[in-house]
C-alpha positions in Angstrom: 79.6 120.4 58.3 82.4 120.7 60.8 85.3 123.1 60.4 88.2 120.8 59.8 91.9 121.1 58.7 92.1 124.8 59.5 95.3 125.9 61.1 94.9 129.2 63.0 97.6 131.8 62.7 98.5 134.7 64.9 97.1 138.2 64.2 100.7 139.3 63.6 101.3 136.7 61.0 98.0 137.5 59.3 98.8 141.2 59.1 102.4 140.8 58.1 102.2 137.8 55.8 98.7 137.9 54.4 97.0 141.3 54.8 100.0 143.5 54.0 100.7 141.6 50.8 97.2 142.3 49.5 95.4 144.9 51.7 91.7 144.9 51.5 88.7 145.3 53.9 88.2 142.9 56.7 84.9 141.2 57.8 85.3 139.7 61.2 82.7 137.1 62.3 81.5 136.3 65.8 80.6 132.6 66.0 76.9 133.3 66.8 76.6 135.3 63.6 77.7 132.4 61.5 75.4 130.0 63.3 72.5 132.4 62.9 72.8 131.9 59.1 71.5 128.4 59.6 68.6 129.4 61.8 68.0 132.6 59.9 64.2 132.1 59.6 63.9 132.0 63.4 66.4 134.8 64.2 64.4 137.8 62.8 65.7 136.9 59.3 63.9 137.8 56.2 64.5 137.8 52.4 66.5 141.1 52.6 68.7 139.6 55.3 69.4 136.6 53.2 70.2 138.8 50.2 72.8 140.6 52.4 74.4 137.4 53.5 74.7 136.2 49.9 76.2 139.5 48.9 78.8 139.3 51.7 79.7 135.8 50.6 80.1 137.0 47.0 82.6 139.6 48.3 84.5 136.8 50.1 84.4 134.4 47.1 85.6 137.1 44.7 88.5 138.0 47.0 87.3 141.5 47.6 87.4 141.2 51.4 89.0 139.1 54.0 86.7 136.8 56.1 88.3 136.4 59.5 87.3 134.6 62.7 88.9 133.7 66.1 90.2 130.2 66.5 87.5 129.8 69.2 85.0 129.9 66.4 86.2 126.5 65.2 85.5 125.0 68.7 82.2 126.7 69.1 81.0 125.9 65.6 81.9 122.3 65.8 80.3 122.0 69.3 76.9 123.6 68.3 76.5 123.0 64.6 74.7 119.6 64.7 72.4 120.7 67.5 71.4 123.9 65.7 70.8 122.0 62.5 68.5 119.5 64.2 66.6 122.3 66.1 66.1 124.3 63.0 64.8 121.3 61.1 62.4 120.6 63.9 61.2 124.2 64.1 60.6 124.3 60.3 58.6 121.1 60.4 56.6 122.4 63.3 56.0 125.7 61.4 54.8 123.7 58.4 52.4 121.8 60.6 51.0 125.0 62.1 50.7 126.5 58.6 48.9 123.5 57.2 46.5 123.3 60.1 45.7 127.1 59.8 45.1 126.9 56.1 42.9 123.8 56.5 40.8 125.7 59.1 40.6 128.8 56.9 39.5 126.7 53.9 36.8 125.0 56.0 35.4 128.1 57.6 35.4 130.3 54.4 34.9 127.5 51.9 38.2 128.6 50.2 40.9 126.5 48.6 44.2 128.0 49.7 47.3 125.9 49.2 48.8 124.3 52.4 51.9 122.9 50.9 54.5 121.6 53.4 57.7 123.7 53.6 59.7 121.4 55.8 61.3 119.4 53.0 62.2 122.1 50.5 66.0 122.1 51.1 66.0 125.6 52.7 68.1 124.6 55.8 70.6 122.7 53.6 71.1 125.8 51.4 71.6 128.0 54.4 74.1 125.6 55.9 75.9 125.5 52.5 76.2 129.3 52.6 77.5 129.3 56.2 79.9 126.5 55.5 81.3 128.2 52.5 82.0 131.3 54.6 83.6 129.1 57.3 85.9 127.3 54.8 87.0 130.6 53.2 87.8 132.3 56.5 91.1 132.8 58.2 91.3 131.9 61.9 93.4 133.7 64.4 94.9 132.4 67.5 94.2 134.0 70.9 97.7 133.7 72.4 98.6 137.4 71.8 95.5 138.7 73.5 94.9 136.1 76.3 96.1 138.4 79.0 94.0 141.3 77.8 90.9 139.1 77.7 91.5 137.9 81.2 91.9 141.5 82.5 88.6 142.4 80.7 86.9 139.4 82.4 88.3 140.4 85.8 87.2 144.0 85.4 83.7 142.9 84.3 84.1 144.9 81.1 81.6 144.3 78.2 81.2 141.8 76.7 81.8 140.3 80.1 79.7 142.7 82.2 77.0 140.1 83.1 79.1 136.9 83.4 82.8 136.0 83.3 82.8 134.9 79.7 86.4 134.5 78.5 85.5 133.4 75.0 83.5 136.6 74.2 86.2 138.7 75.6 88.9 136.8 73.7 87.1 137.3 70.4 86.6 141.0 71.0 90.2 141.5 72.0 91.3 139.7 68.8 89.1 142.1 66.9 90.8 145.0 68.6 94.2 143.6 68.1 93.8 143.1 64.3 92.0 146.4 63.9 94.9 148.2 65.6 97.5 146.5 63.4 95.7 147.4 60.2 94.3 150.8 61.2 96.9 152.8 59.3 95.7 151.3 56.0 92.4 153.2 56.3 90.4 150.2 55.0 86.9 149.1 56.1 86.8 146.8 59.1 83.5 145.3 60.1 82.8 143.1 63.1 79.4 141.3 63.1 78.0 139.8 66.3 74.4 139.0 67.1 75.1 138.5 70.8 72.5 140.8 72.2 73.0 139.5 75.7 76.6 140.6 76.1 77.0 143.5 73.7 73.8 145.4 74.4 73.3 147.6 77.4 69.8 146.6 78.5 69.8 149.0 81.3 69.1 151.7 78.7 66.0 152.2 76.6 66.1 151.6 73.8 68.8 148.9 74.1 72.0 149.8 72.4 75.6 148.6 72.3 77.5 149.3 75.6 79.1 152.7 75.4 82.6 151.4 76.3 82.4 149.0 73.3 81.3 151.8 71.0 84.2 153.9 72.3 86.7 151.1 71.5 85.2 150.6 68.1 85.5 154.2 67.3 89.1 154.3 68.5 90.1 151.4 66.2 87.9 152.4 63.2 85.7 149.3 63.7 82.2 149.1 62.4 80.5 147.1 65.2 77.3 145.8 63.7 74.6 143.5 65.0 72.5 143.0 61.9 73.6 141.3 58.6 72.0 144.1 56.5 73.9 146.8 58.3 77.1 144.9 58.2 76.8 144.4 54.5 76.1 148.1 53.9 79.3 149.0 55.8 81.6 146.5 54.0 80.3 146.8 50.4 
């Protein structure tokens, strides 16, 4: 489902009028992480990853943490949601066909009788979408006005997450994360930022690949847990 009827507020308004009234840990989502919930099976997801996502959603639903996104997430989610749903359905159906053909061959060769039930119509993607949509609807969206200049400077200087390409959106989201984290730092509460954007956040010039050193330094300065896996993000916020 599309994200509708969500009015973004400034980071200042969020901190002064929402967070300060009821301080609690913040879980900040990159758009790609939310979209990856839908395509979890094909994004190195497993049952433990799913359990972590469900537990994060429980923390949100029980008002134990704030779920926060950039206003750019509304645009990116609405732009890519339908395509990702269709691609994931197609992939799952293809996986089912491969599974059935493999099991049929095994049964023929070994005279066995393994089950080759089709998994493409079990409602899995609908349930994953429901989880992601629930998080989207429960999230607060923050405007980029306050950090636009900082994001542009980051792009101009080719600083991660804009080291490879002049990507304003990625820089705007990260600058929003820094802005909020700076404003709430004095409260000493947990702040987790989850992104699965390996192209722009990982330094692939190093082996093994790891988050760019400059991003790690900024995260440490503002007490941000910068995570790239759902399980690790949950372990930091719980």
